[in-house]
N, C-alpha and C positions, 0 to 999 in steps of 0.2 A: 179661553177661560177654561180652567180645569173644573172638570165635574167629579165629585166624589159620592161614595154611597155611605149611608148611615148603617151602623152596626146594632146588634140586637139592644144593646145599653144605650143607643143614641150617639156613640163614638164615631168620629170620622178620622180620617187619616189626611192630614193638610200635606199637600204635595211638597217635594224637597225644595224646589225652586222657591216657592212662597215663603218656606220656613227660612231659607238662607237669606232672602231679602230682608226678611224682618228680624234677623238674629234670633230666632226661636230654637232653641236647644232644649234638650231633655230637663224637666223639672221646672221650666219657665213658667211664670204665672201671667195668665191672660185675662183680660177683661172681656166679658160679652155683653152687647147692648143689642137689645131688640129695638130697631128703627123700622117703623112700618111693618112691612111684610118681609123683612130681612135681618139678619143679624151680622153686626160689626164686631169683628175680632181684633183685640189692640194688644200688644204685649206691654206689660207693666215694667217699669224700671226695677233692675235689680236692688237698689238701695233708695227707696222712695225719698228718705231724708236728704240724702246727697243730692238727688235729682232736683228737689225742690229748692236747696239752698240758693238763695241769690235771685229768685225769681221776681221779688219785688224791687231789686236794685234800680230799676228805671222809674218806679212809682213816686209819687210824692211822698214826703215825710208823714209820719203818723200825726193826727189831729192833736193828740197829747202833746207831742213834741212842739208842735207849732204853737199851741197855747201857752205852753211853759215859755217859750222864746218871747212870745208878746207881752206875757206879764214881766219877764226880766226886763224888756225894754220900757214898760211902763213904769216899773220901780226905779229905774235909772232915770227917767224923765222926772218923775216927782222927787227924787232926791236933788237933782239939778236945779229944780224950781225952789226947793225950800232953803238953799244955800244963799 
């Protein structure tokens, strides 16, 4: 486990081995999260929109879409009954 020292402005130098494993290059945006008594550092995606595209593909359809489908089915049933 690498140990680093903080500089006067609170900056640290992240060891190259860690930067390489996480794909951190100059200008990369990182998220810092305080968890109990330590900080978690997480690189953020370069393009958050592209990163999030399709994340709900495996989830159920929206409630509105389900309701519209149900109403259409009810209307078709009502029309068939009135003929």
